[in-house]
N, C-alpha and C positions, 0 to 999 in steps of 0.2 A: 504494500500500500504506500504509494508515493503521493504526498500532498505538498504542493508548493506553497508554503506558508507566506512567502513574500507576495503572492498574488491575492491573498485573502484580505478583506476589509477588516477594520477594527471589530465591527459587530459580528462578522463571520468567525473571527478568531475567538471572541468571547463565547460564542455559541459552541464552537468546537471544544473549548476548554471546559465548558459546563457539561457537554456530552461525555467527554473523557472522564471527568470526575464522577459522573453518575455511573458510567460503565465500571470504573474501578470499585466504587462502593457496592455495586451489584455483585461483582466477582468476589469481593471480600466477604460479603454476607453469605454467598453460596458456599465458599470455602469454610467459613466458621460453622455453618450448619453441618457440613460434611464432617468436620473435625469433631463436633459435638456428638454426632451419630456414632462415629468411630469410638469415641471415649465411652459413650453409653454401652456400646457392644462389648468393649474390653472389660468394663466394670461388671457387666452381666455375666461374662465368662467366669469371673471369680465369685459370683453369687452376691454381688452388691449392686445397688443403684448408683448412678453417677452422683446423686445428691448425698448419699451416705459416704462416698469416697471423699467428696469435696468438703464435707462438714466434719470429717473425722478429726479428733484432736491430734496435734503433731506428736510424732514419736521422738522422744528425747534420746540422744545418743548416749552410749555407754562411756563412762569415765575411764574405763579400763581397770584391770586388776591391779591392786597395790603391789609394788615390788620392794618397797622399803618401809621400815617401821622404826619409830623412835624407841631406842632401848629403854629409856626412862619412862615412857608412856606408850605401850604398844597400840593403844587406840588411835594414835596419830600415825597416819600412813601417807605414802606418796607413791604415785604411779611411775614417776620418773619422767613425766611429761610436764611441760609448763615450768613456771618459776619454782625454784626450790623453796620449800618452807624454811622458816627461821631455824627450826630444830635441826634440819639437815645442814644448813650453813654453820651453825654453832658446833655440830659434831665434826664437820670437816675442819673447822678452825682449831678444834681441840686435837687434831691429829688422826682422827678416824678416817676410814675410806668408805666409799659407797658399798663396797663388799661387806664391810662390818655392819652396815645398816640393812643389808638385803634380808628379805623374809625367807 
């Protein structure tokens, strides 16, 4: 489709722009409807409605299993990820190693 835009008047260009925007919106609406049908079918295959899946509470990630424990207070643990707790820093400053703190 070749359109010589230089040959169109201002009004014709505005009409063309309006027609293009309307066509894009129609295509987007059709694709969204197709995506919604596909999502509903996928949820149905797992025994849920799409509404149930979308309104489900978020699943919280696991913090991981603790790998280190405070010898002075075994209830204080650390997974080895993230910032070191103060008790780990204090133990390391006192000359202990992470192997000494391992569970």
